N, C-alpha and C positions, 0 to 999 in steps of 0.2 A: 504494500500500500504506500502510495506516494504521500509524504507529509507536506503541509502547506509551505514550509520553508524551502522546499525544492522547486517552487514556482520559478519559471524562466530558465530551467535547466533543459537544454535542447540537444538531442542527438541528431547529427546531420548525416544523412546517407550520402557517402562520398564514393563515386565510381572512379575518380581520377580525371574526369572530364572537366571542361570549362564550367558547365552549368552548375554542377554540384559544388565546385570549388568557390564560385562566386556566391552561391547560396550560403556556404559556410561563412564567408567573409561578411556578408550582409547581416546574418543572424548575430555574429559576434559584435558587429557595429551597433546593434540594438541594445547592447549591454547584457546579453544573455550569457549564462555559463554554458559553454559548448564543448562538445567532443565530436569527433568524426567517427564514422563506422563504415567499413567496406564489407559488402556481402560476398562471401565465397559461395558460388553457386555450382561450380564445375570443377572437376579435377584438372590439374595442369599447372602451368607456371604462375608465380605470384603476380596478380594483376593490381596489387594495391600500392605499388611504389609511388606513383604520382600522387595518390591520395595521401599517403604517409608524408610525403614531402610538403604538400600544401598544409596539412594539419600542423606539422612542425613549424612551418613558416608563420602560421597564424597562432602559434603557441597554445595549441589545444591537444588534449589526448586523442589518440587514434586507436580504434579497436577493429579487429577482424571478426565478423560473426559468421559462423559456419552454418549455412542453410542448405547444404548439398542434398541431404536426405529429403527435405521437404520440397526442394526444387525438382528433384527427380520424380517424386510422387505426384505433385500438383501441376507441374508444367510439362516436363518431358513426356511422361506417360500420357498425359492429356493430348499433347500436340500430336504424337505419333498415332494414338488411338483414333483421333478425329479424322486424320488423313486416311487411315486404313479403311474406315467405314464410309469414306466418300465425301466427308465434310471438309471445310477449309477453316481451321481454327485461328483464333487471335490470341497467341500466347501472352502478349503484353498485358491484356486485360486480366487474365488469370493470375499472372505473376504479380501485378499490382494488388489484386485482391488478397491473395494468400501469403505472398512473400514480402514485397516491398512495404506494404502497409499493414499486413497481418503479423508476420513474424518480427518485423522490424520494430513495431510498436511494443510488442511483447518484450523484445530484447532491451528496448529503451527503459521500460519499467523495471526490468531485472537489474539494469545498471544504475538505476536511481535517477533517470531522466523522465520528465513528465510529458514531453512532446517530442516529435521528430520534425525535421525539415528535409526537403528534397529540392532538387533542381528542376522539377517539373514546371512547365508553363501553364499555370492555372491559378485560380483564386478561391479562397474559402470565405464565405460570408455568413451572416447570422440574421435570422428573421425574428425580430423582437416580438411579433404577434404570435407566431406559432411556437417559438422557442426551439426552432430546428436550425441546424447548420446547413448551409447551401454550398454547392459546388458551382463555380462560375468560370466562364471562359477567361483566358489570358488577354492582356492588352494587345499582345502581338498575335494577331489572328493566324498568321502564317505558321507560328510555332505552337499554337494552342494545342494542349494535350488532354483537354477535358474528355474527349471521346474515349480514351483508354482508361479513364478514371471513374467512369459512371457507376462502377460497382462499390464505391466507397460507402461505408456505413456511417451513421451518426456518431458512433464512438470513435471511428477512425478520423472523421472530419474534425471532430473536437480536438484531436491531438496532433493535427498536422499543420505545418507552416509551409507556404509556397512563396518564398521571398522574391522569386523572379516573375511573379504574376503580373506586375505592373510595368515590367521592362521589355524592351525589344532585344532580340538576339545581338544586334549591333551594340546596344548599350552594355549588355553583359560582357561581350568580348572586350569592349573598351575598359571596363572595370578590371578585368583580368590583366590586361596590358599595363594599366596604370599601377596595379599592385605588384607587377613583376612576376606573375605566376609562371612557373616553368612550363605549364601546359597552355599558355595563352594562345598559341597558334595551332593547337591540336585540332585535327580534323574530326568531324563527327562521323560516326559509323551509322549507315542506313540499314544495316542488316540486323536480323534477330541475333541476340547475343550468343546463342549456342549454334548458329548456322552462319558463321562468318563469311563463307564463300557463296552464300545464297542458294546452294544446292540442297533444297529441302528433301528431295527424293533420296539423294545420297546419304543425308543424315539419318533419315528414317530407316533405310536399309542397314546402315551400320549399327544403329541403336537397337533395332529389333532383331537383327541377324536373319531377317527374312528377305526373300526376293519376290518381286511382284510381276506375275506373268503377263504376257501380251494378251490382248483381248480385242473385241470388235468396237470400232466406231460405228454407230448407227444413227439414222435420222429419226425424227419424231414418229414416223410410221413403222420403225423397226428395220428398215432396209439397211443392209450392211454396206458401209462406205469405205472400209479399210481396216487396218490393224493399228491399235495403240500399243505403246511400249511399257505399260504398267499404269494402273489407275492413279497412283500417287504422283504421277508426273504432270498432271494437268489441273487447271483451275477454271472455274466458271467464268465465261466471258473471253477465254483465250481463243485467239485466231492463229497467231504465229506458232510455228514449231509443231504443227500437227503432222506434217510429212505427207499430206494428201494432195493429189491433183484433182480438183473438183471444178465443175463448170461455173460455180459462183462461190463467193466467200461463205464459209460456215464457221460457227463458233461453238465452243463447249457450252452446252445448255445445262446439263446436270450429269451426275455420275451415279451409276447403278453398281455399287460395290458388290452386292450379293451375286450378281450375274456377270461381274467383271466387264461391264459395257460402259462406254462413254457416249452420251447422246449429244449429237450436234444439231444446230438449228441455224436459221437465217438471222441476220441482225435484228429485224423487227420482232422476232419471236423471243428475244432475250428480255423483253420488258414485261414488268408486272406491276400492278397497283397495290396489291395486298400482301401482307405477310403476318406470320405468328411469331412472337418473341417468347422465349422460355427463360427460365433461370433469371427472373427479372429483379431489378433493384430500383426502388423509387426513393428520391431524396427529400423533396420539400414536404412530402406527406406519405402516409403508410400505404394508401391505396387510391385508385381512381374510381370514384363512385359512379360518375356519369361520363359519357363520351365527351372528350374535350378536343379542341383544335390546338395543335402544337406544330413544331417543325421537327423533322427527323432526318438523320442521315445513316446510310447503310455501309459506309466505308470512311476511313480516316480522313482522306483528302477531299471528300465531297462537301459541297455547300448544302446546308440543311434545306429540306424541301417541305412545303406545306402538307400537312396530313391530319387525320383525326385518329385518336387512339381510344380504345375501350379495354378495360380490364375484364377478362373473361374467366379468370380463376385466380386463386392466390398466387400462382406463379406463371401466368400467361397474359400476354397482351395481344390484341388484334389491332393492327395498324393499317390504315388505308390512305394512300397518297392521293393528292389531287391529280398528279400527273404520273404516268407509268415510270418506273425506275429501272435502269439497266443492270442486268447481271446481279440481281439480289442473290446472295450466296449463303447457303446453309452453313452455320458454324461461326459466321462473322457476327459482329455486334451491330445492333441498331440502337442509336442513342437519340433521346428526345430532348428538345430545347424549348424554353420559353424565353425569348430574347437571349440574354447572355447566361441565363440560369439553366443548369442541367436538371431536367425533370427526372431522368433515370434512363433505363435501357434494359436490354436483355440480349440473349443469343438467338439469332435467326434460326427457326426450326423448319 
């Protein structure tokens, strides 16, 4: 149990990158008692050197917290399992829920810190009327990460600080340069942390020890169009790399893992207006009692689109867009917005 005199003690999640380093600097500038912590998620070389150097530079303690076992169970097994059954997972959403903000907050409490800070581009607010914490978009819309944070709970939001939420990436890099951080010019990685080369299929084969056989490409009527090289090698909406010579462009429409078939369709057949979301999390309220109009997006880089949403059970939402959306993909996240406030979201089923 955290005692009152530990208020303003903050554990900063430090990856060694610019964003988390500047987050640590800004939290310390606020007068908080700080320490850095680097998560060890995978076997391999020590990835904490830059984080240790920055923590030392800022004269704060640095810890390494070993979450390998939990990362394996909650993220790696989930990622491979979803691909194998034909879905396209979003491991960052799951990692944020269970690891970065689940296990990290637990570790902070165990180390005697009452909150954590990260280098995410997002904001936390508070509604005085409802008494609930809110997740809001970052000031830098190009860097906004609220989409992958929709699963945060009230307890987690209460104990999280996002010091970069009001800054642009350019401002963050400038702070790093002005402070003389060793990583000020470090490039950002665009890959999933455990698939550095972007070869998801290769990772799944190595991780599971399985190979995935060839099968049929078929159209919506079931006509065979050719052979695919393994169901895990394709994603919904994909056109390039199919290896087919067809009279007109065809796209991956969906995957039938049970029968090892990949269904192709024409561009216009990729669009749909409705979806069901499962494993939902709502932030400003516990449930949606009546159908409401919101905006929603079905992928990270998409602009939110007008839609209506209705809660159909404790753990499902029915979402209908005003305009058809392209390549809605099972396993990805759909996230709901009211202006800059995240209403919640779920996994597309």
